[in-house]
N, C-alpha and C positions, 0 to 999 in steps of 0.2 A: 492474701487478697488486698492488703493495704500496706502503705508505707507512711512513715512520718517524715516530714522535711522541715528544716528551719536553717537560719543562718545568723551570724553575728559578725560585726566588723572586727578586724584585727590587723596588726602589722606583722608583716613577714619579711624578714631581711630589711627592715627599715621602710618598707613600702606599705601603704594602706591597701589591705585586701579584705576578702570576706571568707569566713570559715563556714562552709556548708556541711550539714549532716543529713544523711539518709539513714533511717533506722526503723526497726520494729522490735518486737520482743526477742527476736533471734539474732539480730546483727546491728552494727553500726559502722557506717562508712563515712569518712571525712574527706572534704576537698577544700583546697585553698585556691581561690580564684580572684582575680582583680575586680570582677563585677558580680552583681547579684540579680541582674535583669533575667527576664524569661528566656532569652537566648542562651544565657549561661546555664540556667536550670535544664533546658532541653539538652545542651551539650553534656552536662553531668549525667543525665539519665540516658544518654545515647540515642536521643529522639531526632528524627529528621525534622525539617521546617514545618511540614503539615502533619506531622505524626503526633498522636497523643498517647500518653501512658495508659495501658489497659489494666490499671489497678486503681484502687482508691488512694488518693493523696490526701493526708491529714496534715493540716498546717494552720498557721495563724492566717489572718486575712490580708497578708501582704500581696501586692499586685503581681510580683513576679511568679506566683504559683497559679494565677488565673489562666484557664484554658490549657493547662499542662496535662491533665489527667481527664479521662472520661468522667470520673466523679471526683469532686473536690469537697472533702468534709472539713468543716471549721471547728476550731478548738473552743469549747464552752468556757473554759477557764479564762481564755483571752477576752472573750466576749463580756464576761462578768467584771473582769478587771477594768474595763473602760468606764463602767458605771461607778466603781469604787474610787476612781480618780476624781469624780465630781465632788465639789465642796460647797453645798448650798449655804447661803447666808442666813436665810430665814429658817427658824426652828421647824415650822410645819413642813417646809420642803425637805429639810434634813430627815425628818420622820417618814415622809413619803419615800424618799430614796432608800432609807434603811429597810423599810417594808418591801419595796420593789426588789432589792438585792436579796432579801430573805426569801422572797417568792421565787426569784431565779434559782437560788441554791436548792429550794424544794423541788423545782422542775427538774433540775439536774439530777437530784436523787431519784426522782421517778424515771428518768431516762436510764439511769444506772439499773434500777429495778428491772426495767423492760429489756435491757441488754441481757441480764441474767435469765429472764424469763419472757421471751418475746410473745406478745399476745396482740392480734389484729385489732381487738376492741379498744386497746389502750392508746392507739395513735392519736397525736394531736398536731395542731398547726401553730405556727408562729409567723408574724408578719414579715420582717426583713430577714434575709439570709436563710429562710426556712428550708430550702432545698439542701443547703450545705450543713446547716445545724442539725437537720433531722434526717441525715443520710443514714443514721443508725437504724431507722425503721426499715430500710431496705437491706441494709447489711449489718445485723446486730452483732457481728463479730468485731467491728471496728471500735476502737476506744472513743471516749467522748472528749478527750483532751490530747494535747500535743506534748505532754510532759516528757516522754522519752527523748524527744529531739531537744527540748529545752535543757534537760539534764545532761545530755551528751555534749552540748556546747558549753556548759558551765565552766569546765576546766579551761577551755580556750578563753572565756571571758575573764576568768580570774588571772590567767597568765598575761593577757592583754593588760589588765589593770595593774599588775605588779610590775611587769618587765617592759611594757609598752611594745609588745610584739614577740615574734619568734625568729630564730635564726637556725639554719641547718648547716 
C-alpha cells in the first residue's frame, strides 16, 4: 500500500547525476538520472503527465515528491531533525528547544503505539503538514519514517564521498 522514495546526488561516469531509490520492506529499486525534479520522479514511476501514483508515497519534504501520489506521507525523523539543527544563544531558548524536541519524540512514540494498536479515540492534530505527518491515522500500516530509503542510498553516498562517483 505504500512505497518509500528518496534521492542523493552522485557522479556517474564523471557527470553529476542523482541516485533515486524506491523501496519498502520487500524490495529496493535504484535509478541513476540526470535530474531529480517531479517529471523525473513521474518517469521513474511510469506515470503519465496527469497521472498520480495510487499508493502512499513516504518521503522527506522535497518538492519533487509533491503531487506525485494520491497520498503523500512525510518522515517524522526529517521533521524533528530540522529543529535539532537550531542553535539558540540564550540558555532559556535552548531549554525551550530541548523541551520541544523531547515533546516531539514523545509524540512520535505515541504515534508508534497507535500504529501497533490503532484506536479512533487517540487521533490528534498538528498545525503544519498535519495531513502528511498524520497519514498514519488513515493508513496505520505505513511507517512513520523514511529510513529504508535513507539506508538504501547510504552506500551510494559513501561511494560518492570516497570515489567521487561511479563508472560502469
